[in-house]
C-alpha positions as CSV (number, residue, x, y, z in Angstrom):
1,M,-32.7,207.9,56.5
2,S,-35.2,210.5,57.8
3,R,-35.4,211.2,61.5
4,Q,-38.2,209.3,63.3
5,R,-39.9,212.1,65.1
6,V,-43.3,212.1,66.8
7,F,-45.3,215.1,68.0
8,L,-47.6,214.5,70.9
9,H,-50.3,217.1,70.6
10,I,-51.6,217.0,74.2
11,G,-54.3,219.7,74.1
12,S,-55.6,222.0,75.4
13,P,-59.3,221.4,75.1
14,K,-61.3,224.1,73.3
15,T,-58.3,225.5,71.4
16,G,-59.2,224.2,68.0
17,T,-58.2,220.6,68.6
18,T,-61.3,219.2,66.9
19,F,-60.6,221.3,63.9
20,L,-56.9,220.3,63.7
21,Q,-57.8,216.6,64.1
22,E,-60.3,216.7,61.3
23,V,-58.0,218.5,58.9
24,L,-55.2,216.0,59.8
25,W,-57.6,213.0,59.2
26,W,-59.0,214.2,55.9
27,N,-55.6,215.1,54.5
28,R,-53.7,212.0,55.5
29,D,-52.5,211.3,51.9
30,A,-51.3,214.8,51.4
31,L,-49.5,214.8,54.7
32,L,-47.7,211.5,53.8
33,K,-46.4,213.1,50.7
34,A,-45.1,215.9,52.9
35,G,-43.4,213.4,55.2
36,V,-45.9,213.4,58.0
37,R,-48.0,210.5,59.2
38,Y,-51.3,210.8,61.0
39,P,-51.8,207.2,62.2
40,G,-55.1,205.4,62.8
41,S,-57.7,203.4,61.0
42,R,-60.8,205.6,61.9
43,P,-61.3,209.3,62.8
44,D,-61.5,208.6,66.5
45,S,-58.5,206.3,66.7
46,H,-56.5,208.8,68.8
47,F,-59.4,209.3,71.2
48,L,-59.6,205.5,71.7
49,A,-55.8,205.3,72.1
50,T,-55.9,208.0,74.7
51,Q,-58.6,206.1,76.7
52,D,-56.5,203.0,76.5
53,L,-53.3,204.8,77.6
54,R,-55.2,206.4,80.6
55,E,-57.2,203.3,81.3
56,L,-60.4,205.3,81.1
57,K,-64.0,204.7,80.5
58,W,-66.0,207.6,78.9
59,H,-68.9,208.3,81.2
60,G,-68.8,204.6,82.2
61,H,-68.8,203.4,78.6
62,L,-65.9,201.4,77.1
63,D,-65.7,201.1,73.3
64,P,-64.7,197.5,72.5
65,E,-62.0,198.9,70.2
66,V,-60.2,200.7,73.2
67,P,-58.1,197.8,74.6
68,G,-54.7,197.7,72.7
69,S,-55.5,200.8,70.7
70,W,-52.5,202.8,72.1
71,D,-50.0,200.1,71.1
72,R,-51.6,199.8,67.6
73,L,-51.1,203.6,67.1
74,V,-47.5,203.4,68.3
75,T,-46.8,200.5,66.0
76,E,-47.9,202.6,63.0
77,V,-45.7,205.5,64.3
78,R,-42.6,203.2,64.5
79,A,-43.2,201.8,61.0
80,W,-42.9,205.4,59.6
81,H,-39.4,206.7,59.0
82,G,-40.4,210.4,59.2
83,T,-42.6,212.6,61.3
84,S,-45.8,211.4,63.0
85,V,-48.5,213.2,64.9
86,I,-50.5,211.8,67.8
87,S,-53.3,214.2,68.8
88,H,-55.9,214.3,71.5
89,E,-56.7,216.9,74.1
90,M,-57.4,214.3,76.8
91,L,-53.6,213.5,76.8
92,G,-53.0,216.8,78.6
93,S,-54.3,215.7,82.0
94,A,-52.8,212.2,81.9
95,P,-51.5,210.9,85.3
96,P,-47.8,210.1,85.8
97,K,-48.4,206.4,85.1
98,A,-49.9,207.0,81.7
99,I,-47.3,209.6,80.8
100,K,-44.5,207.2,81.7
101,R,-46.1,204.5,79.6
102,A,-46.5,206.8,76.6
103,L,-42.9,208.0,76.7
104,Q,-41.5,204.5,77.2
105,S,-43.6,203.2,74.3
106,L,-41.9,205.8,72.1
107,A,-38.4,205.3,73.4
108,G,-35.7,205.7,70.7
109,L,-37.8,208.2,68.7
110,E,-37.3,211.9,68.8
111,V,-40.4,212.9,70.9
112,H,-41.8,216.5,70.9
113,L,-44.6,217.9,72.9
114,L,-47.1,220.3,71.3
115,L,-49.7,222.3,73.2
116,T,-52.2,224.6,71.5
117,T,-53.4,227.3,73.8
118,R,-55.6,230.4,73.9
119,D,-56.4,233.0,76.6
120,L,-58.1,232.0,79.8
121,A,-60.9,234.5,79.3
122,R,-62.1,232.5,76.3
123,Q,-61.4,229.2,77.9
124,V,-63.5,229.5,81.0
125,P,-66.9,230.0,79.3
126,A,-66.1,227.6,76.5
127,V,-65.2,224.8,78.9
128,W,-68.3,225.5,81.0
129,Q,-70.4,225.1,77.9
130,E,-68.5,221.9,76.9
131,D,-69.1,220.5,80.4
132,V,-72.8,221.2,80.0
133,K,-72.8,219.3,76.8
134,N,-71.3,216.4,78.7
135,C,-73.9,216.0,81.4
136,G,-72.8,219.1,83.4
137,M,-75.5,220.8,85.7
138,L,-73.5,223.6,87.4
139,T,-74.5,227.2,86.8
140,F,-71.7,229.4,85.4
141,G,-71.4,231.1,88.8
142,E,-71.1,227.7,90.6
143,F,-68.5,226.7,88.0
144,T,-66.3,229.8,88.5
145,R,-66.6,229.7,92.3
146,S,-65.4,226.1,92.2
147,L,-62.5,227.1,89.9
148,R,-61.4,229.6,92.5
149,G,-61.9,227.3,95.4
150,L,-64.5,229.6,97.0
151,D,-67.3,227.1,97.6
152,D,-66.6,223.7,99.2
153,S,-70.2,222.7,98.8
154,I,-69.8,222.3,95.0
155,D,-68.6,219.0,93.6
156,P,-64.9,219.7,92.8
157,F,-64.9,217.3,89.8
158,F,-65.3,219.9,87.1
159,A,-62.8,222.3,88.7
160,K,-60.2,219.6,89.1
161,T,-60.7,218.5,85.6
162,F,-60.5,222.1,84.3
163,W,-57.2,222.9,85.9
164,S,-55.7,219.5,85.0
165,Y,-56.0,220.7,81.4
166,Q,-55.8,224.5,81.6
167,D,-53.0,225.1,84.0
168,L,-50.5,225.2,81.1
169,P,-47.2,225.3,83.0
170,V,-48.2,222.3,85.2
171,V,-49.4,220.3,82.2
172,L,-46.1,220.8,80.3
173,R,-44.0,220.1,83.4
174,N,-45.9,216.9,83.9
175,W,-45.2,215.7,80.4
176,A,-41.8,217.3,79.6
177,G,-39.8,215.3,82.2
178,E,-36.2,215.3,80.9
179,L,-37.1,216.5,77.4
180,P,-35.1,219.5,76.4
181,A,-37.0,222.8,76.1
182,D,-36.5,222.9,72.4
183,R,-38.7,219.8,72.1
184,V,-41.6,221.4,73.9
185,H,-43.8,223.6,71.7
186,V,-46.5,226.1,72.6
187,V,-48.8,227.2,69.8
188,T,-50.9,230.1,70.6
189,V,-54.4,230.7,69.2
190,P,-54.7,234.4,68.5
191,R,-58.0,236.3,69.0
192,G,-59.8,237.2,65.9
193,A,-57.3,235.5,63.5
194,P,-58.5,233.9,60.2
195,R,-59.8,230.3,60.7
196,D,-56.7,228.7,59.0
197,E,-54.1,230.6,61.1
198,L,-54.1,227.9,63.7
199,W,-53.5,225.3,61.0
200,H,-50.6,227.3,59.6
201,R,-49.0,227.7,63.0
202,F,-49.4,224.0,63.7
203,G,-47.8,223.1,60.4
204,R,-44.8,225.4,61.0
205,T,-44.3,223.8,64.4
206,V,-44.5,220.2,63.1
207,G,-42.4,221.0,60.0
208,F,-44.7,220.9,56.9
209,D,-46.1,223.5,54.6
210,A,-49.7,223.8,55.9
211,T,-50.5,226.4,53.2
212,A,-50.3,223.6,50.6
213,I,-52.9,221.4,52.3
214,A,-56.6,222.1,52.4
215,V,-58.2,223.1,55.7
216,E,-61.7,221.9,54.9
217,A,-63.1,219.5,57.5
218,D,-66.4,217.8,57.7
219,K,-66.9,218.3,61.5
220,R,-67.1,221.4,63.5
221,N,-67.4,222.0,67.3
222,P,-69.9,224.9,67.2
223,S,-71.0,226.9,70.2
224,M,-74.4,227.5,71.7
225,G,-75.4,230.9,73.0
226,V,-76.2,231.9,76.6
227,V,-79.9,230.9,76.6
228,E,-79.3,227.7,74.6
229,T,-76.6,226.5,77.0
230,N,-79.0,227.0,79.9
231,V,-81.7,225.0,78.1
232,V,-79.3,222.0,77.9
233,R,-78.2,222.4,81.5
234,R,-81.9,222.3,82.7
235,V,-82.5,219.3,80.5
236,N,-79.5,217.6,82.1
237,Q,-81.2,217.9,85.5
238,L,-84.0,215.7,84.2
239,V,-82.3,213.1,82.0
240,V,-78.6,212.6,83.1
241,S,-79.5,210.0,85.7
242,E,-81.8,208.2,83.3
243,L,-79.7,207.9,80.1
244,D,-76.6,205.8,79.5
245,W,-73.8,207.7,77.9
246,P,-74.2,206.5,74.3
247,V,-77.8,207.5,74.4
248,Y,-77.1,210.8,76.0
249,Q,-74.3,211.6,73.5
250,S,-76.6,210.8,70.6
251,L,-79.8,212.5,71.8
252,V,-78.6,215.4,74.0
253,K,-75.1,216.3,73.1
254,N,-75.2,215.7,69.3
255,L,-78.9,216.1,68.4
256,L,-80.2,218.7,70.8
257,A,-77.1,220.8,71.5
258,V,-75.1,220.6,68.3
259,D,-77.6,219.8,65.5
260,V,-80.4,222.0,66.8
261,L,-79.5,224.7,69.4
262,T,-76.3,225.8,67.8
263,G,-78.3,226.8,64.8
264,R,-80.7,229.1,66.7
265,P,-80.4,232.6,65.1
266,D,-79.5,235.7,67.1
267,A,-78.1,233.8,70.0
268,T,-76.0,235.8,72.5
269,P,-72.4,234.5,72.5
270,L,-70.9,233.3,75.8
271,R,-68.4,235.8,77.2
272,L,-66.5,236.0,80.5
273,P,-68.6,238.3,82.7
274,A,-67.1,241.4,84.2
275,D,-66.9,240.1,87.8
276,D,-64.6,237.3,86.7
277,R,-62.1,239.5,84.9
278,D,-59.7,240.3,87.7
279,W,-58.9,236.8,88.8
280,V,-58.8,235.4,85.2
281,L,-56.3,238.1,84.2
282,Q,-54.1,237.5,87.2
283,K,-54.0,233.8,86.6
284,A,-53.2,234.3,82.9
285,K,-50.3,236.6,83.8
286,E,-48.9,234.0,86.1
287,M,-49.1,231.2,83.5
288,V,-47.5,233.4,80.8
289,Q,-44.6,234.3,83.1
290,A,-44.1,230.6,84.0
291,L,-44.1,229.7,80.3
292,R,-41.6,232.4,79.5
293,E,-39.2,231.3,82.2
294,A,-39.4,227.6,81.0
295,G,-37.9,228.6,77.7
296,Y,-40.2,226.5,75.5
297,Q,-40.5,227.0,71.8
298,V,-43.4,229.3,70.9
299,T,-45.2,229.6,67.6
300,G,-47.1,232.8,67.8
301,D,-46.7,235.1,70.8
302,L,-47.3,234.3,74.5
303,D,-49.0,237.7,74.7
304,D,-51.8,236.1,72.8
305,L,-52.6,234.3,76.1
306,L,-53.3,237.6,78.0
307,P,-57.0,238.4,77.9
308,V,-58.2,241.6,76.2
309,F,-61.5,243.0,77.5
310,G,-63.8,245.4,75.8
311,E,-65.5,248.3,77.6
312,A,-69.0,246.8,77.2
313,E,-70.0,244.5,80.0
314,P,-70.9,241.1,78.6
315,R,-74.1,239.4,79.6
316,H,-73.7,237.0,82.6
317,P,-74.2,233.4,81.4
318,D,-76.6,232.8,84.3
319,A,-78.8,235.9,83.5
320,V,-81.5,234.1,81.7
321,S,-85.3,234.6,82.1
322,D,-88.0,232.0,82.0
323,P,-89.6,233.5,78.9
324,E,-86.2,233.3,77.1
325,L,-85.8,229.6,78.1
326,L,-89.4,228.9,76.9
327,D,-88.7,230.5,73.5
328,A,-85.5,228.5,73.1
329,A,-87.2,225.3,74.3
330,I,-90.0,225.7,71.7
331,Y,-87.3,226.3,69.1
332,A,-85.6,223.1,70.3
333,V,-88.8,221.0,70.1
334,A,-89.5,222.3,66.6
335,G,-85.9,221.5,65.5
336,L,-86.1,218.0,67.0
337,L,-89.3,217.3,65.1
338,H,-87.7,218.4,61.9
339,Q,-84.7,216.1,62.6
340,L,-87.1,213.2,63.5
341,Q,-89.0,213.7,60.2
342,T,-85.7,213.7,58.3
343,E,-84.5,210.5,60.0
344,R,-87.9,208.8,59.4
345,E,-87.7,209.6,55.7
346,M,-84.2,208.3,55.5
347,A,-85.2,205.1,57.3
348,L,-88.1,204.6,54.9
349,E,-85.9,205.1,51.9
350,H,-83.4,202.7,53.3
351,R,-86.1,200.1,54.0
352,A,-87.5,200.4,50.5
353,S,-84.0,200.1,49.0
354,L,-83.3,197.0,51.1
355,A,-86.6,195.4,50.2
356,Q,-85.9,196.0,46.5
357,Q,-82.5,194.4,46.9
358,L,-84.1,191.3,48.6
359,V,-86.5,190.6,45.6
360,P,-84.9,188.0,43.4
361,R,-83.8,189.5,40.1
362,P,-86.4,187.7,37.8
363,F,-89.2,188.7,40.0
364,R,-87.8,192.3,40.2
365,W,-87.7,192.4,36.4
366,A,-91.3,191.2,36.3
367,I,-92.4,193.8,38.9
368,D,-90.7,196.6,37.0
369,R,-92.3,195.6,33.7
370,Y,-95.7,195.4,35.4
371,R,-95.3,198.9,36.7
372,D,-94.2,200.2,33.3
373,A,-97.3,198.5,31.7
374,R,-99.6,200.2,34.2
375,V,-98.1,203.6,33.5
376,R,-98.5,203.1,29.7
377,L,-102.1,201.9,30.2
378,H,-102.9,205.0,32.3
379,D,-101.4,207.2,29.6
380,I,-103.5,205.6,26.9
381,K,-106.7,206.0,28.9
382,Q,-105.8,209.7,29.5
383,S,-105.2,210.3,25.8
384,R,-108.5,208.7,24.7
385,G,-110.3,210.7,27.3
386,A,-108.8,213.8,26.0
């Protein structure tokens, strides 16, 4: 009988987790043939299960499918006599109570932890932008001062959340407990590597041939540029208190940020500014040293987690002028109008199709014949006129 193993992919956020989860979901059948099960009945099953495990509401909203979803996922894992993967980046910052529940629910199985990581210089601006896409209103400067504990006037929520996911040695110590070091895996995300390298490293760690499985996925988690991120941040100041999370997610996060502003041409990518390099590099060195001393299994190289800075000084994420914001805002309005027109056309098509389906078949046949007759009559008149 095959070993019943389960890999808990616990993060970190902004390390290609969305990409991996999409590839896992769309290739479930191929993975099963390779002996690996990715459980769940819908693409967000692992997100719902993580909320259930952690007893969380997402921005105050609770999906009715959340209660019991962790146990349902575990039931599927236990029914599979091979390797399973549970993956969501929100697992990383789970409190002790949730970690204890997760490991107890998997008792008797060979449990492995898997953490995908990348260097802190890429993580800081990426997470700031993700926070902005999730109702955040801090400037980049406020965000980094809070990360460093330099400004007590700033709401510490985002800083506490950041380090609960991104302080990698702490995250792994919290989860590892009594697990031996050879069941704790760190997968590094190298700078500038081909898109599928992360997938290949993930497969080698879990124990399947990732090169034999397609890496195409329907969803992406694209990035906005410097100006575009600030447009969303300014919009948040006006709408966050007025919109419930499902509405905000649909209109601001998905429509404005992802569907429209990520497509703006010639956007300036977000980069860590020069005045944040020293503290980020020092923190990265400390984390890499702690990971080396822990003796975890590493796929890739821990040196991938040490930032590499170019000579050019990147643009500061807060250095945005009003004319630039105006241009991006006009682009956003135009993009939103195009999206609105597309949705209206789709709604009209759907309504017409529905109306057609509601007409009883004999009447529909008569209507179709009547329309055909009118077309033929029009053609006859046209030919006589000619």
